[in-house]
N, CA, C and O of each residue as an XYZ file, in Angstrom:
344
protein
N       0.850     -1.175      0.000
C       0.000      0.000      0.000
C       0.896      1.239      0.000
O       1.813      1.355      0.812
N       0.624      2.132     -0.894
C       1.397      3.363     -1.013
C       0.886      4.375      0.012
O      -0.218      4.902     -0.127
N       1.685      4.640      1.029
C       1.262      5.530      2.121
C       1.008      6.956      1.646
O       0.179      7.666      2.215
N       1.717      7.372      0.612
C       1.484      8.715      0.065
C       0.062      8.801     -0.497
O      -0.653      9.773     -0.252
N      -0.335      7.783     -1.244
C      -1.688      7.760     -1.801
C      -2.747      7.676     -0.710
O      -3.808      8.287     -0.828
N      -2.470      6.928      0.344
C      -3.409      6.834      1.468
C      -3.580      8.204      2.112
O      -4.699      8.613      2.418
N      -2.481      8.909      2.316
C      -2.533     10.254      2.908
C      -3.320     11.205      2.008
O      -4.138     11.984      2.498
N      -3.081     11.150      0.709
C      -3.820     11.993     -0.229
C      -5.306     11.679     -0.169
O      -6.134     12.589     -0.124
N      -5.648     10.396     -0.169
C      -7.058      9.985     -0.105
C      -7.713     10.473      1.185
O      -8.848     10.950      1.163
N      -7.009     10.356      2.303
C      -7.556     10.825      3.581
C      -7.748     12.335      3.578
O      -8.746     12.835      4.096
N      -6.794     13.065      2.996
C      -6.928     14.522      2.907
C      -8.109     14.916      2.015
O      -8.858     15.836      2.342
N      -8.271     14.217      0.890
C      -9.403     14.483     -0.004
C     -10.731     14.165      0.680
O     -11.715     14.885      0.511
N     -10.748     13.084      1.450
C     -11.956     12.693      2.186
C     -12.344     13.790      3.170
O     -13.514     14.163      3.257
N     -11.369     14.305      3.907
C     -11.623     15.386      4.867
C     -12.098     16.640      4.131
O     -12.996     17.333      4.608
N     -11.510     16.931      2.990
C     -11.948     18.081      2.196
C     -13.386     17.908      1.721
O     -14.162     18.863      1.732
N     -13.744     16.697      1.305
C     -15.119     16.420      0.870
C     -16.091     16.648      2.027
O     -17.172     17.202      1.828
N     -15.714     16.228      3.220
C     -16.558     16.438      4.398
C     -16.735     17.933      4.655
O     -17.850     18.401      4.885
N     -15.646     18.668      4.614
C     -15.714     20.110      4.866
C     -16.552     20.829      3.814
O     -17.357     21.698      4.149
N     -16.369     20.473      2.550
C     -17.157     21.085      1.472
C     -18.644     20.781      1.633
O     -19.489     21.661      1.473
N     -18.949     19.537      1.948
C     -20.349     19.133      2.087
C     -21.004     19.840      3.270
O     -22.174     20.217      3.193
N     -20.270     20.023      4.354
C     -20.820     20.752      5.504
C     -21.282     22.139      5.076
O     -22.363     22.590      5.456
N     -20.453     22.807      4.285
C     -20.762     24.171      3.863
C     -21.946     24.222      2.888
O     -22.714     25.184      2.898
N     -22.094     23.200      2.053
C     -23.099     23.230      0.996
C     -24.436     22.615      1.388
O     -25.479     23.046      0.897
N     -24.423     21.633      2.251
C     -25.643     20.857      2.482
C     -26.353     21.152      3.796
O     -27.453     20.650      4.027
N     -25.749     21.949      4.652
C     -26.335     22.166      5.968
C     -26.425     23.662      6.269
O     -25.508     24.423      5.959
N     -27.542     24.074      6.878
C     -27.749     25.492      7.205
C     -26.748     26.005      8.230
O     -26.246     27.122      8.109
N     -26.461     25.189      9.238
C     -25.526     25.568     10.299
C     -24.368     24.575     10.328
O     -24.322     23.714     11.207
N     -23.429     24.679      9.380
C     -22.362     23.685      9.276
C     -21.512     23.549     10.530
O     -20.941     22.488     10.785
N     -21.427     24.614     11.310
C     -20.619     24.540     12.532
C     -21.251     23.622     13.575
O     -20.577     23.209     14.519
N     -22.532     23.298     13.419
C     -23.235     22.430     14.362
C     -23.365     20.991     13.867
O     -23.994     20.167     14.531
N     -22.780     20.680     12.716
C     -22.909     19.347     12.129
C     -21.605     18.585     12.335
O     -20.526     19.086     12.017
N     -21.713     17.366     12.872
C     -20.481     16.593     13.067
C     -20.124     15.824     11.793
O     -20.966     15.597     10.924
N     -18.866     15.436     11.712
C     -18.360     14.761     10.517
C     -19.118     13.470     10.214
O     -19.340     13.140      9.049
N     -19.509     12.754     11.237
C     -20.209     11.495     11.029
C     -21.508     11.694     10.253
O     -21.837     10.905      9.367
N     -22.235     12.739     10.586
C     -23.482     13.057      9.879
C     -23.208     13.345      8.409
O     -23.957     12.914      7.533
N     -22.138     14.071      8.148
C     -21.782     14.419      6.773
C     -21.330     13.179      6.003
O     -21.678     13.014      4.834
N     -20.565     12.316      6.646
C     -20.132     11.065      6.003
C     -21.356     10.239      5.619
O     -21.412      9.686      4.521
N     -22.328     10.153      6.512
C     -23.563      9.411      6.212
C     -24.289     10.044      5.024
O     -24.795      9.338      4.152
N     -24.337     11.368      4.994
C     -24.984     12.083      3.897
C     -24.276     11.797      2.569
O     -24.926     11.520      1.561
N     -22.959     11.865      2.575
C     -22.188     11.578      1.363
C     -22.376     10.136      0.899
O     -22.529      9.877     -0.295
N     -22.364      9.199      1.847
C     -22.538      7.784      1.496
C     -23.931      7.544      0.910
O     -24.073      6.820     -0.076
N     -24.949      8.143      1.507
C     -26.319      7.978      1.005
C     -26.439      8.520     -0.413
O     -27.067      7.898     -1.270
N     -25.846      9.661     -0.654
C     -25.859     10.230     -2.003
C     -25.117      9.313     -2.979
O     -25.562      9.114     -4.109
N     -23.999      8.764     -2.544
C     -23.185      7.901     -3.403
C     -23.965      6.665     -3.864
O     -23.856      6.249     -5.017
N     -24.744      6.089     -2.960
C     -25.516      4.888     -3.319
C     -26.933      5.229     -3.776
O     -27.776      4.348     -3.945
N     -27.177      6.522     -3.972
C     -28.482      7.005     -4.456
C     -29.627      6.513     -3.570
O     -30.683      6.117     -4.063
N     -29.402      6.544     -2.266
C     -30.385      6.223     -1.240
C     -30.916      4.793     -1.348
O     -32.043      4.515     -0.940
N     -30.109      3.894     -1.893
C     -30.475      2.482     -2.009
C     -30.258      1.811     -0.648
O     -29.132      1.747     -0.155
N     -31.331      1.319     -0.054
C     -31.265      0.741      1.295
C     -30.323     -0.463      1.346
O     -29.538     -0.593      2.285
N     -30.393     -1.334      0.357
C     -29.523     -2.509      0.363
C     -28.050     -2.111      0.298
O     -27.217     -2.711      0.978
N     -27.727     -1.116     -0.504
C     -26.345     -0.633     -0.575
C     -25.931      0.005      0.750
O     -24.788     -0.143      1.182
N     -26.851      0.708      1.387
C     -26.555      1.316      2.693
C     -26.235      0.234      3.724
O     -25.288      0.370      4.499
N     -27.026     -0.838      3.731
C     -26.740     -1.946      4.643
C     -25.349     -2.519      4.364
O     -24.612     -2.847      5.294
N     -24.997     -2.637      3.096
C     -23.696     -3.186      2.724
C     -22.571     -2.274      3.226
O     -21.565     -2.762      3.740
N     -22.733     -0.971      3.082
C     -21.725     -0.031      3.581
C     -21.546     -0.199      5.085
O     -20.419     -0.239      5.578
N     -22.643     -0.296      5.806
C     -22.562     -0.451      7.262
C     -21.849     -1.746      7.613
O     -21.004     -1.768      8.508
N     -22.182     -2.818      6.920
C     -21.551     -4.107      7.170
C     -20.042     -4.046      6.914
O     -19.251     -4.552      7.710
N     -19.657     -3.429      5.810
C     -18.230     -3.308      5.483
C     -17.501     -2.440      6.510
O     -16.355     -2.723      6.859
N     -18.151     -1.401      6.985
C     -17.550     -0.541      8.007
C     -17.312     -1.326      9.299
O     -16.259     -1.198      9.924
N     -18.284     -2.127      9.689
C     -18.113     -2.949     10.895
C     -16.946     -3.918     10.735
O     -16.189     -4.139     11.679
N     -16.799     -4.490      9.554
C     -15.672     -5.389      9.325
C     -14.347     -4.632      9.323
O     -13.345     -5.140      9.826
N     -14.332     -3.432      8.767
C     -13.104     -2.621      8.744
C     -12.618     -2.285     10.147
O     -11.413     -2.187     10.383
N     -13.551     -2.108     11.080
C     -13.153     -1.809     12.457
C     -13.041     -3.083     13.295
O     -12.959     -3.040     14.522
N     -13.041     -4.221     12.588
C     -12.818     -5.534     13.195
C     -13.879     -5.950     14.204
O     -13.568     -6.592     15.208
N     -15.112     -5.591     13.943
C     -16.207     -6.066     14.789
C     -17.024     -7.075     13.983
O     -18.177     -6.834     13.625
N     -16.393     -8.195     13.717
C     -17.002     -9.216     12.869
C     -18.241     -9.847     13.507
O     -19.162    -10.265     12.806
N     -18.258     -9.913     14.838
C     -19.421    -10.479     15.522
C     -20.662     -9.630     15.262
O     -21.712    -10.157     14.894
N     -20.544     -8.327     15.452
C     -21.676     -7.434     15.203
C     -21.997     -7.413     13.714
O     -23.168     -7.398     13.335
N     -20.975     -7.412     12.867
C     -21.194     -7.417     11.420
C     -22.002     -8.634     11.011
O     -22.916     -8.532     10.192
N     -21.668     -9.787     11.580
C     -22.404    -11.009     11.257
C     -23.867    -10.911     11.638
O     -24.739    -11.338     10.882
N     -24.138    -10.352     12.802
C     -25.522    -10.181     13.233
C     -26.216     -9.108     12.401
O     -27.379     -9.254     12.025
N     -25.500     -8.046     12.124
C     -26.074     -6.958     11.339
C     -26.457     -7.424      9.943
O     -27.444     -6.952      9.380
N     -25.688     -8.342      9.382
C     -25.946     -8.816      8.023
C     -27.308     -9.483      7.880
O     -27.791     -9.669      6.763
N     -27.920     -9.837      8.978
C     -29.273    -10.400      8.925
C     -30.344     -9.315      8.796
O     -31.485     -9.612      8.442
N     -29.990     -8.083      9.075
C     -30.957     -6.989      9.060
C     -31.696     -6.835      7.728
O     -32.919     -6.691      7.744
N     -31.019     -6.857      6.580
C     -31.761     -6.745      5.320
C     -32.793     -7.854      5.138
O     -33.880     -7.623      4.609
N     -32.440     -9.060      5.582
C     -33.362    -10.190      5.491
C     -34.606     -9.936      6.347
O     -35.731    -10.162      5.899
N     -34.401     -9.471      7.559
C     -35.510     -9.165      8.463
C     -36.334     -8.018      7.902
O     -37.564     -8.067      7.921
N     -35.670     -7.000      7.410
C     -36.360     -5.845      6.821
C     -37.220     -6.282      5.633
O     -38.383     -5.893      5.525
N     -36.643     -7.086      4.749
C     -37.366     -7.543      3.555
C     -38.581     -8.378      3.929
O     -39.649     -8.216      3.339
N     -38.430     -9.277      4.910
C     -39.560    -10.121      5.287
C     -40.655     -9.310      5.973
O     -41.840     -9.609      5.825
N     -40.262     -8.296      6.713
C     -41.246     -7.463      7.397
C     -42.084     -6.675      6.399
O     -43.291     -6.510      6.577
N     -41.429     -6.191      5.349
C     -42.132     -5.338      4.387
C     -42.483     -6.077      3.089
O     -42.932     -5.462      2.121
N     -42.276     -7.395      3.076
C     -42.634     -8.221      1.909
C     -42.024     -7.693      0.608
O     -42.715     -7.561     -0.402
N     -40.729     -7.393      0.645
C     -40.046     -6.936     -0.564
C     -39.577     -8.093     -1.432
O     -39.061     -7.871     -2.527
N     -39.746     -9.303     -0.970
C     -39.210    -10.450     -1.701
C     -39.976    -10.745     -2.946
O     -39.642    -11.684     -3.669
């Protein structure tokens, strides 16, 4: 892994968060980064619920919480059966 590229990507990510705070929220000083990251991710997947579940699952695995990720992965199945999306 090229650490220079990782640093550039992290800097760009932070810049995207800062830009989005200014453009998408009335009071950007009151919005935390996590809220903005969620907003950016939702826009990226075009508000697709299944893709959102996948992002959450991948995030849990990235932070090494495989136990919770495994349980969380059942959520789309439960959601689909509850709302008869099958």
